[in-house]
N, C-alpha and C positions, 0 to 999 in steps of 0.2 A: 793644216787647214784646207778644206777642198776650195778648189779655184772655180770661179763661176765666168763665164764669158758669153757676151751676148753675139749672136750670128744672125745676119739679115741674109735669107736666101731668096733670089729673084729670078725665079724661072721664067724664060720668055714668054710674055704674053699671059702672066699670070699676077694675081694680086699679092701685095708684099707681104710676106709671112716671116714671123720672127721665133727664132728657137734659142733655147739656152743650152750650152755645154758646160756639165758639170763633172770636174775631177772627183771622183768618190774613190777615196782611198789613195795609198794604201796605209794611212794612218788612221789611228785609233781617235774617235769611236767610230769612225764610219764603217770600217770593216776589219779591224783588228789586226791589221796587218798582213792579212792573207792575200788579198790581190787588189790590183787596181783596174778599177771600171770607169772608163770615160763615156758618159751618156750625153746624149743629145735629147732635149726635152721641148716638146711642143705642150706648154702648160705642165700638166702632170703626166702627160703621156711620154713613153720614151719611144722615140722613133728610130733610134740608132744606138748601139753599144759596141764599144772597143774594149774587150776585156784582157789584161794581161795577168796570167797565173804565175805563181813561184814565189811570191813574197813571203811566204811562210817558211821556206827554206833558209834555215839559219846556220849553215856549216856544220850540222849535227854530225854527219858522217866523219867529216875530217878531225872534229873535236875528238871523236870516239876512237878514231886510230891511235891516239897517244895515251889511252887509258886501259887498264885492265877491264875485263867484263863486268867485274862486281861494281866498278866505279862509274857505270854507265847508266844506272837506274836513275839517278837524279836528272840527267839529261832528258830522259824519255819522260818526266814530269812536265817539262815545259813545252812538249808535242802539243799538247790540248790540256790546259789547267783546268777545263771543266770536268774532265774524266781521267785525271791523271794515273790511277790505279790500272785503268784498262792498258794504258801505254807500258806501264811497269810489268805488268803481266805478260803482254806481248813480247817484251824484251826477253824476260826470264823463259818463256816457253820456246824461243828462237835459240837461246844458248842451250838449254837441255836437249833439244833436237840435234844440235851441232855436236855436243858433247856425249850424246848417248845416255843421258841422265833419266832414271825412271823414279817419278815421285809417288810418294805414298797416296793412296785414295783419299785420305783425310785433306791433304794439301790440295787435290783437285777439287773438292767439294767447297773449301774454304775460298779457294780462288774464284770459284763460280759465284758464291755469295757476294765477294768483293766487286767483281767485274758487274754484275747485275745492278749493284747499289751505284756504282760509278755511272753505267748508262742510263739509268733513272734520273741521277742528279744532273747529268749533262742534257738531256731531253728537257728537264724542268728549267733549267737557265735559257736555255736556246728557245723553246717554245714560248716561255714568259716573255723574253726579250723580244720576241717577234710581236708579241700582243703590244708590249709598250711602243714599239715603232709604227704599230698600225693605229695607235689611239687607245688601247685597251689596257690600262695601267694596273687595274685592280688585281688582276690575276698574278702578276709579278710579286705584288706585296703578299699576296696570299701563300704562294707556294714556297717562298723564301724559306718559311719556318721549317718546310719539310727537307729541304735542301740542308740546312741546318743541323737537323736530326742525322743526316748521313754523314756529316762531317763529324759529329760527336762520335760515331761509330768509328770513323777513321781514326780519331783521336785515341780511342779505347784500344784499337789493334795496333797502331805503330807511334802514337804520340803526336802525329802531324795531321793536318786538316786540308790544305788546299794542294801544294805539291808534296806528295805522300812519302815518295821513297819507299813504297810499300813492298814488302815481300823481298826474297831473295832467289838466287839461282839454286833450284831444288827444294824451295819452300817457303818458309816465312822466317823472320827474324825472331818471333816468339809466337806462341800459341794464343789463340783469343780467349781473353778472361772472361769470367761470368757477366760481368757487366756488358761488354760488348754483345753477348749473346742476348741480354735483357732488352738492350737498346734495338737491337734487330727485331726481336718478337713485338716490341712495342711498335716499330715502324711498320711491320707487316699487318698488324691488326688495324692500324688507323689509316693507312694511306690509300687503300682502294676508295673508299667513301670520298676522301678528299681529290683524289684522280676525278672522280666523276664531277666534283663540284668545279674543279678547275675547268674541265672540259666545257662545262655549261656557262662558265664565266665568259667563254669565248664564243660559243655557238649562239648563245642568246644575246650577243653584243652587236647592235646594229652597225656601228661604225667598223668592228673587226671584219664582220661578215662581208660587208660591201667593198672593204678595200683588199680582200683575199679571194673573193669568189670570182671566177671567170676571168681572172687576170694573169699575166705571163703566159698566154696560150701560144704554142708552138704548133704550126701547121708545117706538116712533113711533107715534102714533095717527092714524087717518084722519081728516081733516077733513070 
């Protein structure tokens, strides 16, 4: 749970001013374990922030030291479960570069398809959750059905959905079946129009726009 403390700042000769210190994270659901952000609030305005990064580090490197290369793919799933195949492919590409492995063109193309689907799925969840946090809940409910379609494609490719353990060093565990390609074609046909509707749900939402436009502005000072 986040900790809240009341502070009363009394500068000499000024009117009493009360602020609130909020310990945001690193526990879920505030920041998903990514970082700790101790913020000082004046109402809804952040007047000071003390951020500590590094909480996402979960000894991945030390765990990997005691495993052969092919057993590390399930670990890369956990680096970001919103786009697990991207991390899987990144690990495989690294190993192939280290070992001097040349993959067939078909593998390269299939990987690009999977990684693009993972990128879209990640943006869907991150953007829609941002809407939820800002008071625009409808978009989240709407686009989750298309994230589900991507998961169904994953399932056809590797038998898994969220943490996929997808692919292998040098290629894939198996070739894509006909159903996987049919689902990919269905997604490509439907998604562009849905993405435009998704965008409109936010850009035409007064609450979302008022809470995201002109906030978090950083003024850079010349050194």
